[in-house]
C-alpha positions as CSV (number, residue, x, y, z in Angstrom):
1,X,16.8,31.4,25.1
2,X,15.5,27.7,25.5
3,X,17.6,25.1,23.8
4,X,16.3,23.6,20.0
5,X,15.6,20.4,18.8
6,X,17.5,21.6,16.5
7,X,20.7,21.7,18.5
8,X,19.9,17.8,19.2
9,X,18.9,16.4,15.5
10,X,18.4,17.0,12.0
11,X,16.4,14.0,11.7
12,X,13.4,14.7,9.6
13,X,11.0,12.0,11.2
14,X,12.4,13.5,14.8
15,X,11.8,17.0,13.7
16,X,8.4,16.8,11.4
17,X,7.1,14.4,15.1
18,X,8.7,17.8,17.0
19,X,6.3,20.1,15.2
20,X,3.3,18.1,15.2
21,X,3.4,18.7,19.0
22,X,1.0,16.7,21.3
23,X,-2.9,16.3,20.4
24,X,-4.8,13.0,19.7
25,X,-4.1,12.4,16.4
26,X,-2.1,9.2,16.8
27,X,1.6,9.4,16.7
28,X,2.1,6.5,14.1
29,X,-0.4,8.6,11.6
30,X,2.2,11.5,12.0
31,X,5.2,9.2,11.4
32,X,3.6,7.9,8.8
33,X,2.1,11.2,6.8
34,X,6.0,12.6,7.1
35,X,7.0,9.2,5.3
36,X,4.1,10.2,2.4
37,X,6.0,13.7,2.1
38,X,9.7,12.4,1.6
39,X,8.3,9.9,-0.6
40,X,6.5,12.5,-2.9
41,X,8.7,15.0,-2.6
42,X,11.3,12.6,-3.8
43,X,9.2,11.7,-7.0
44,X,11.4,9.9,-9.5
45,X,14.3,12.5,-8.9
46,X,16.3,9.2,-7.3
47,X,16.1,5.6,-6.8
48,X,18.0,2.3,-5.9
49,X,18.6,-0.8,-7.6
50,X,18.2,-4.3,-6.8
51,X,18.2,-5.7,-10.2
52,X,20.5,-3.8,-12.6
53,X,18.7,-0.9,-15.3
54,X,14.9,-1.5,-12.8
55,X,15.4,1.6,-10.2
56,X,13.2,1.2,-7.0
57,X,12.0,5.0,-7.3
58,X,10.6,5.9,-3.3
59,X,7.3,6.7,-4.7
60,X,4.5,4.8,-1.8
61,X,1.0,3.8,-1.3
62,X,0.0,4.8,1.8
63,X,-3.2,3.7,3.8
64,X,-4.4,5.4,7.4
65,X,-6.7,2.6,8.6
66,X,-8.8,3.1,11.5
67,X,-13.0,4.7,12.8
68,X,-13.6,8.4,11.7
69,X,-13.2,11.6,14.1
70,X,-9.4,9.9,14.5
71,X,-7.1,12.1,13.2
72,X,-6.6,11.0,9.3
73,X,-7.7,13.9,7.9
74,X,-5.6,16.0,10.2
75,X,-2.4,14.2,9.3
76,X,-2.7,13.7,5.7
77,X,-3.1,18.0,5.9
78,X,-0.3,18.4,8.1
79,X,2.1,16.9,5.2
80,X,0.1,18.3,2.5
81,X,0.5,21.5,3.3
82,X,4.5,21.2,4.7
83,X,4.7,19.7,0.9
84,X,2.8,22.8,-0.2
85,X,4.9,25.4,1.7
86,X,8.2,24.1,0.9
87,X,7.6,22.7,-2.9
88,X,4.7,24.4,-4.7
89,X,3.6,23.9,-7.7
90,X,6.9,21.9,-8.7
91,X,5.0,18.6,-7.4
92,X,1.1,18.1,-8.6
93,X,-0.9,17.3,-6.2
94,X,-4.6,16.0,-6.3
95,X,-7.1,15.7,-3.3
96,X,-10.5,14.2,-3.7
97,X,-12.5,12.2,-6.1
98,X,-10.9,9.9,-9.3
99,X,-11.6,7.4,-11.8
100,X,-9.3,5.6,-13.7
101,X,-10.2,7.8,-17.3
102,X,-9.9,10.5,-14.6
103,X,-6.6,9.8,-14.0
104,X,-5.6,9.2,-16.9
105,X,-6.0,13.0,-16.8
106,X,-4.3,14.0,-14.1
107,X,-1.3,12.7,-14.9
108,X,-1.2,14.9,-17.4
109,X,-3.0,16.1,-21.0
110,X,-1.9,13.8,-24.0
111,X,0.4,15.2,-26.7
112,X,1.4,13.1,-30.1
113,X,5.2,11.7,-31.0
114,X,5.1,10.0,-33.9
115,X,1.5,9.5,-33.7
116,X,1.7,8.0,-30.4
117,X,0.1,9.7,-27.9
118,X,1.4,10.3,-24.6
119,X,0.8,11.6,-21.1
120,X,2.8,14.9,-20.7
121,X,3.7,15.0,-17.2
122,X,2.5,11.2,-15.2
123,X,4.2,12.6,-11.8
124,X,1.1,12.8,-9.2
125,X,0.8,13.0,-5.7
126,X,-2.7,11.7,-4.8
127,X,-4.3,12.4,-1.2
128,X,-7.9,10.6,-0.3
129,X,-9.3,11.6,2.9
130,X,-11.8,8.2,2.5
131,X,-10.9,5.9,-0.2
132,X,-14.8,5.1,-0.4
133,X,-15.6,8.5,-1.5
134,X,-12.1,8.8,-3.3
135,X,-12.8,5.7,-5.6
136,X,-17.0,5.9,-5.8
137,X,-19.1,2.6,-4.9
138,X,-19.6,1.7,-8.5
139,X,-18.2,-1.8,-8.2
140,X,-16.6,-1.5,-11.9
141,X,-15.1,1.9,-11.5
142,X,-13.4,0.6,-8.9
143,X,-11.7,-2.5,-10.2
144,X,-10.3,-0.1,-13.2
145,X,-9.2,2.2,-11.3
146,X,-6.9,-0.1,-8.3
147,X,-6.3,-2.1,-11.8
148,X,-4.5,1.6,-13.0
149,X,-3.0,2.3,-10.0
150,X,-1.4,-1.4,-9.7
151,X,0.1,-0.8,-12.7
152,X,1.7,3.1,-12.5
153,X,2.7,1.6,-9.1
154,X,6.0,-0.1,-10.7
155,X,5.6,1.5,-14.1
156,X,8.2,4.3,-13.4
157,X,10.8,2.7,-15.8
158,X,8.8,1.9,-18.3
159,X,5.9,3.0,-21.0
160,X,2.1,1.8,-19.8
161,X,-0.2,1.7,-22.6
162,X,-4.0,2.5,-21.2
163,X,-6.7,3.7,-22.7
164,X,-10.2,6.4,-22.1
165,X,-13.0,7.2,-24.3
166,X,-11.9,11.0,-24.3
167,X,-8.4,10.5,-25.5
168,X,-8.5,6.8,-26.7
169,X,-5.3,4.6,-26.5
170,X,-2.1,6.9,-24.6
171,X,0.9,5.9,-23.1
172,X,1.3,6.9,-19.7
173,X,5.3,7.2,-19.9
174,X,7.2,6.4,-17.1
175,X,4.8,7.3,-14.5
176,X,5.4,8.0,-10.9
177,X,2.2,8.0,-8.5
178,X,2.8,8.5,-4.6
179,X,-1.0,8.0,-2.9
180,X,-2.1,8.9,0.9
181,X,-5.8,7.5,1.9
182,X,-7.9,6.8,4.5
183,X,-10.3,4.1,5.6
184,X,-11.7,2.6,8.2
185,X,-11.7,-0.9,8.1
186,X,-15.0,-2.3,7.4
187,X,-14.9,-0.3,3.9
188,X,-11.8,-1.3,3.0
189,X,-12.7,-4.4,2.9
190,X,-16.1,-3.2,1.0
191,X,-14.4,-1.6,-1.6
192,X,-11.5,-4.6,-1.9
193,X,-13.2,-7.3,-3.4
194,X,-11.3,-10.6,-3.0
195,X,-10.0,-10.5,-6.9
196,X,-8.0,-7.4,-5.5
197,X,-7.2,-9.0,-2.4
198,X,-5.8,-11.9,-4.0
199,X,-4.3,-9.3,-6.8
200,X,-0.3,-7.7,-6.6
201,X,-2.8,-4.0,-5.5
202,X,-2.6,-4.8,-1.6
203,X,0.9,-6.3,-1.8
204,X,1.9,-2.9,-2.7
205,X,0.1,-0.8,-0.3
206,X,1.3,-0.2,3.6
207,X,-1.4,-0.1,5.6
208,X,-1.0,1.9,8.7
209,X,-3.5,0.6,11.5
210,X,-4.7,2.8,14.8
211,X,-7.5,2.9,17.0
212,X,-9.2,5.2,19.7
213,X,-7.6,6.4,22.9
214,X,-10.4,7.5,24.9
215,X,-8.0,7.7,28.3
216,X,-5.6,10.3,25.5
217,X,-7.5,13.7,25.3
218,X,-6.2,16.6,24.3
219,X,-8.5,19.5,24.4
220,X,-6.1,21.5,21.5
221,X,-3.2,20.8,20.1
222,X,0.1,21.8,22.3
223,X,2.7,23.1,20.4
224,X,6.5,23.7,21.7
225,X,8.0,27.3,21.8
226,X,10.2,26.5,18.7
227,X,7.8,26.0,16.8
228,X,7.9,28.0,13.6
229,X,11.6,27.7,13.7
230,X,11.8,24.2,13.0
231,X,8.4,24.8,10.3
232,X,10.9,27.0,8.4
233,X,13.8,24.7,9.0
234,X,11.6,21.8,7.5
235,X,9.8,23.6,4.5
236,X,13.4,24.3,3.3
237,X,14.7,20.6,4.2
238,X,11.9,19.5,1.9
239,X,12.7,21.8,-0.9
240,X,16.7,20.6,-0.6
241,X,15.6,16.9,-1.2
242,X,13.3,18.1,-3.6
243,X,15.9,19.5,-5.6
244,X,19.1,17.8,-4.5
245,X,18.7,14.2,-4.5
246,X,19.2,12.4,-7.9
247,X,20.6,9.6,-9.3
248,X,21.0,5.7,-8.3
249,X,21.9,5.9,-4.3
250,X,24.3,3.5,-3.5
251,X,23.8,0.8,-0.5
252,X,27.5,0.2,1.4
253,X,28.5,-3.3,2.5
254,X,27.4,-3.6,5.8
255,X,24.2,-2.0,4.8
256,X,24.2,-5.1,1.9
257,X,24.8,-7.7,4.7
258,X,22.4,-6.5,7.4
259,X,20.0,-7.0,4.5
260,X,20.9,-10.1,3.1
261,X,20.9,-11.4,6.5
262,X,17.4,-10.1,7.2
263,X,16.0,-11.4,3.7
264,X,17.4,-14.9,4.6
265,X,16.1,-15.1,8.3
266,X,12.5,-14.2,8.1
267,X,9.8,-16.3,8.5
268,X,7.8,-17.3,5.5
269,X,3.8,-16.4,6.0
270,X,1.3,-19.2,6.6
271,X,-1.3,-18.6,4.6
272,X,-1.2,-18.3,0.8
273,X,-3.0,-15.7,0.5
274,X,-0.2,-13.4,2.2
275,X,2.6,-14.4,0.2
276,X,2.2,-11.8,-2.4
277,X,2.3,-9.4,0.4
278,X,5.3,-10.8,1.8
279,X,7.4,-11.3,-1.7
280,X,6.8,-7.5,-1.8
281,X,9.0,-6.8,1.5
282,X,12.2,-6.8,-0.1
283,X,11.4,-3.6,-3.0
284,X,9.3,-1.9,0.5
285,X,12.5,-2.3,2.5
286,X,14.7,-0.9,0.1
287,X,11.9,1.8,-0.6
288,X,11.7,3.4,3.1
289,X,15.7,2.2,3.0
290,X,16.2,4.9,0.7
291,X,13.7,7.4,2.8
292,X,15.2,6.7,5.8
293,X,18.8,7.5,4.3
294,X,17.0,11.1,3.1
295,X,15.8,11.7,6.8
296,X,19.4,11.7,8.0
297,X,20.5,13.8,5.3
298,X,23.5,14.3,3.6
299,X,25.1,11.6,1.2
300,X,23.1,9.2,-0.7
301,X,25.3,5.9,1.0
302,X,22.7,3.7,2.2
303,X,23.7,2.4,5.8
304,X,23.1,-0.6,8.0
305,X,20.6,1.8,10.8
306,X,18.9,3.1,7.3
307,X,18.2,-0.9,7.2
308,X,17.7,-1.5,10.1
309,X,15.2,1.3,10.5
310,X,13.3,-0.2,7.2
311,X,13.0,-3.3,8.1
312,X,11.0,-2.2,11.5
313,X,8.7,-0.6,9.0
314,X,8.2,-3.6,6.7
315,X,7.4,-5.8,10.5
316,X,4.9,-2.8,11.4
317,X,2.3,-2.8,8.2
318,X,3.0,-6.7,7.3
319,X,1.5,-6.5,10.8
320,X,-1.8,-4.7,9.9
321,X,-1.4,-6.4,6.2
322,X,-1.9,-9.9,7.6
323,X,-5.0,-8.9,10.2
324,X,-6.9,-7.1,7.1
325,X,-6.2,-9.7,4.8
326,X,-7.1,-12.3,7.4
327,X,-10.5,-10.9,8.4
328,X,-11.2,-10.6,4.7
329,X,-10.5,-14.3,4.0
330,X,-12.7,-15.4,6.6
331,X,-15.6,-13.3,4.9
332,X,-13.9,-15.5,1.7
333,X,-14.2,-19.2,3.5
334,X,-17.3,-18.8,4.3
335,X,-18.4,-17.9,0.7
336,X,-16.4,-20.3,0.0
337,X,-18.1,-22.7,1.9
338,X,-21.5,-21.4,0.8
339,X,-20.1,-22.6,-2.9
340,X,-19.5,-25.5,-2.6
341,X,-22.6,-26.2,-0.5
342,X,-24.4,-25.0,-3.4
343,X,-22.6,-27.7,-6.0
344,X,-22.5,-30.3,-4.3
345,X,-26.3,-30.2,-3.2
346,X,-26.9,-29.7,-7.3
347,X,-24.8,-32.7,-7.6
348,X,-26.2,-34.9,-5.1
349,X,-23.4,-37.1,-5.0
350,X,-19.8,-35.7,-6.7
351,X,-16.4,-37.3,-6.8
352,X,-13.3,-35.7,-4.6
353,X,-11.3,-35.3,-7.7
354,X,-14.1,-33.9,-9.6
355,X,-14.9,-31.1,-7.2
356,X,-11.1,-29.9,-6.9
357,X,-11.1,-29.7,-10.8
358,X,-14.4,-28.0,-10.8
359,X,-13.8,-25.2,-8.2
360,X,-9.9,-25.0,-9.3
361,X,-10.7,-24.2,-12.8
362,X,-14.3,-22.3,-12.6
363,X,-13.2,-20.0,-9.2
364,X,-9.4,-20.6,-8.6
365,X,-9.7,-22.0,-4.7
366,X,-7.1,-24.2,-4.0
367,X,-7.3,-27.0,-2.5
368,X,-6.7,-26.1,0.9
369,X,-9.7,-24.2,0.6
370,X,-11.6,-26.6,-0.6
371,X,-11.2,-29.4,1.7
372,X,-11.6,-26.7,5.1
373,X,-15.0,-25.9,3.4
374,X,-16.0,-29.6,2.4
375,X,-14.6,-30.5,6.6
376,X,-17.3,-27.2,7.9
377,X,-20.2,-29.3,6.1
378,X,-19.0,-32.3,7.5
379,X,-18.9,-30.9,10.9
380,X,-22.3,-29.4,10.4
381,X,-24.2,-33.2,9.1
382,X,-24.6,-31.6,5.6
383,X,-22.8,-33.9,3.6
384,X,-21.4,-37.5,3.9
385,X,-18.3,-39.2,2.3
386,X,-18.1,-42.8,1.1
387,X,-15.8,-44.9,-1.2
388,X,-16.5,-45.5,-4.9
389,X,-15.6,-49.3,-6.1
390,X,-11.9,-47.6,-7.3
391,X,-11.3,-46.0,-4.1
392,X,-12.4,-42.3,-4.9
393,X,-13.5,-40.1,-1.9
394,X,-17.0,-39.4,-2.8
395,X,-19.2,-36.3,-1.1
396,X,-22.6,-36.8,-1.0
397,X,-25.2,-34.5,-0.4
398,X,-27.6,-35.4,2.9
399,X,-31.3,-34.2,1.8
């Protein structure tokens, strides 16, 4: 009888990769599907603490980014089926379109305590095969939904005040929402406006990018001989981690030392739009280290190897977040240039300090972005500069 992979490893990521077999679904999607499944199954049963009495639950927002027909939906369905087979209705899962008011309903019908409405079970795993279809094309509704998701991401240790027209003012008490969604890059930029990019939402998401590999062709998936045996093992493991891990994880001294070495040694990003993503990395590393610890099984002690793997995960998603924000910024920069041109064309002549003050107070544009826009206009020979009687810089629109 051939040796099973179970004789060689008990790591959940290795076992899940094994049962997925060989297919045209990018391996990176299968890996992060397993991350999403572990995250959702753990729910708010366990956590890790950086700041005393503020638990970091393992819930995550994970987005598969890539062109159509790449296998995003297949990867989501595979992990959703495994989690469903393992945990059943003990984990509330919602797959489909949702708005902010509807999400409040999904999280649980309200009940009253001393006249205050609370949601019955604000714990859920949201799955959207396509983000744009999932949240709709209405910009206002999209921004309402993103704002609510941004809040519930970190709301696992405090009540959130919100409301709907149907239920009025309600309290989402200690929410724990995990989210897995897919999108292509162009649609993602349509859904995520400039305001959303500069909010904390993008920093809370793990964007996972893949692309076509035309040379890798698999007509139908090829599964290993021990597929059924390993799948049954995974079912029992997911049920065990859903039921067995309770309370706060311990960070071993060598793991903490590795965390601090990484934290103080990592370079800061040059682009201000990446600051929020960069600052969230510390929190994500802690969540990933907990998940890596769970994947190995055993005790609730986060060790140095878990931190090392968690840092690699953070670096992977940061690389794509950087490209995503830079591409969005290019569109944003052209918008700033057009707006600066509009202001100067109307004013004909305007002091540098007045232009900065005007665009910062009304649009929130930084000095650097305004200066870059002015430079582009000068290079296009649309404006010229001179000095005022007091020596200040003045921009003049060329007629």
